[in-house]
N, C-alpha and C positions, 0 to 999 in steps of 0.2 A: 708352103715351103718357106716363104719369107719369115714367118713366125718361128718355125723350127730352126732356121739359120740364125735368127736373132737370139734365140735362147742359147744356142751353142756358143755364140760369141759372148753373150752376157755372162754365161757361167764360167768362161775361161777354157771351155773345151777346145775352142779354136782361139789360139793366142794372138795378141796384137802383132801385126806385121806379117801374118800368115797369108799366103797367096790363095785366092779362091778361084780355082779353074772351073770355067763354065761346063766343060765336058764332064769333069769328075762329079760336079754337083748334079748335073742332069742324070747321070747314071745312078748316083746315090739316091735321088728322089724319084727315079723312074719317070722322068718327064723330058720334054724337049728343051733345047737351049733357049728358046724364046722366052718362056716364063721365068727361067733362071736369070736371064739378062734383065728382065723387068724387075724381078725381086732384088737383084743387086743394085739397080738404080734407085729403088725405093729405100734400101738400106743406106745407100750413099746420101740420100736426102735427109735421113735420120741421123747421119753422122757415124754409123757403124762401119761403113766401107769407104775406101778411097780408091779411085782409079789412077794408076800411075803409068807413065809412058813405058812401053816395053815390058811391063809386068802385069798389066790388067788390074783386076780388082784385088785389093788386099784389105785385111782387117785394120781399121784405123788405129793409130797409136796416139796417145795423148801425153803431154808433159805433166809434171806434178802440179804446175801452176794452173793448167787447164782443169785438172781433177779438182783442185781446191775451188775453182770458180763453179764447177758443176755442183759441188757440195753447198756453195752459197745459194745456188738456184734451188737446190733440194730444200734448203731451209725455208725459202720463200713459198714454194709450192706446197710443201707438206704441212707447214704450220697453218696455212690458209685452209687446206683441206680438213685438218683436224678440228679447227675452230668451227667449221661448218658441220662436221660429222658428229661431234659429241652430243648436241641436243637431239639428234635423230637415232642415237644408239639404243638398241634393245637388248634384252637379256641374252638372246641367242648370239648376237654379235660379240658381246663381252665374253660369253662362255667359249665361243669358238676361238677367240683370241687367246684366252687362257689355256686352252688345249694345245694350241700351237707352241706356247711358251713351255708347257710341260714336255712336249716332244723335243723341243730345243734343248732343254735341260739334260735329256737322256742321250743326246747325240754326241758321241765322242770324237767324231771326225771333223776337224776344223774346215775341211773343204766343203762340208754340207751346211755349215752354220749360216752362210749367206742366204741360202734358200729359205731357212726358217725365219731369218731376220726379215726378209722381204714379205713373206706370207703374213707375219705379224703386223707389220706396218700397213700392208695392203688392207688387212681386215679392219684396222682402225679407221682408214680413210673411206672405205666403200660406202658407209652410210651418208656421206656428203651428197651423193647422187648428182655428181657433176662428171659425166663421162669424158668430156674433153680434158678436164683437169686431171682426172685419174690416168688418162692415157699419157699426158705429159709427164706425170710423176713416174709412171712405169718406164717410159723411154729414158728419162734422165737417170733413174735408179740403175737401169741396165748399163748405161755408160759408166757410172761411178763404180758399180760393183765389179766390173772387169778389172779394176785397178786396186780396189780396196779389199776385195773378198779374201784373198790369201794373205796379203800384207798386214792388214789391220787385224784379222782374226788371230794370226800367230803372234803379233806384237802385243795386242791388248788382252787376248783371251776372251772369255765370254762372261766372266763373273760380274764385272761392272756393267756391261751392256744389259745383261739379263736383270740385274737388280733395278736398273733404270726402266727396263721394259715393264716389270711388275709394278713399279711406282707409277708409271704412266698409265697403265691399265686401271689402277685404283683411282687415280684422279679422274679418268674418263667415267668410271662407274659412279663416282660422286658428283659428276657434272661440274667439276672445277676447271672450267675452260681455260682461263688465263694461266693458271698454274701448270696445266697440262701442256699448253703451247710453249710456255717458258722452258719446261723440262725437255720437250722435244728439241727445241733450238739448242739447248746445252748439250743434249745427246749427240746431235750431228756435229756441233762444234768440236766435241771431243774426238770425233773421227778425223776432223781436219788436223787437230794437234798430233794425233797418232801418225797420220800420213807424213807430216813435216818431220816428226821425230825419227820415223823409220827411214826417211830420205837422208837425214843427217848421218845416221848410223851406217847406212849403206855406202854413202860417200866416204866416210871415215875408213870403213873396212876395205873399200876399193883402194884407197890411198895407201893403207898399210900393206896391202898385197903387193903394191908396186915397189 
């Protein structure tokens, strides 16, 4: 139940600020309120849920600066994982990653691009064989994707990210570790820039409406 709820929050199905009523969740998942309460407490510890006076559990909201910081953490974790993973990559890993990118190419719905993006990155890091590191990467990505999924996809499109994904995959195939890590860092930094740019434009549009 906790994993299903985390996926719903990460995907944006449950929006930031939404109230999470224990009785409704218990009915939805066909369980008692005790495991629901425990799941919410675990999600609180992971940063997905906040308990507020008189409101109970709500989906956590983050400022743009907090999202930027999470992207900095993403750089540190994922670059380390990629550096460890490349020497252990086999042909099956590389071909599966390529297949994900092909499916990504064919997907017209921006709301679904984030899922393909995560699957591709996850496939690259899995060979590092560091379960705790991979778990930290997944949790951090879940936080970030709630706020970048729609905003960045619509602002940046997928042409540039996909071009960089294919370049990254080729560097991994050739065993060029430092070049791959450098490209990955630049790839995530570009997301930071897009977030800042989208924030400026949103603020300008809000000002013009007033």
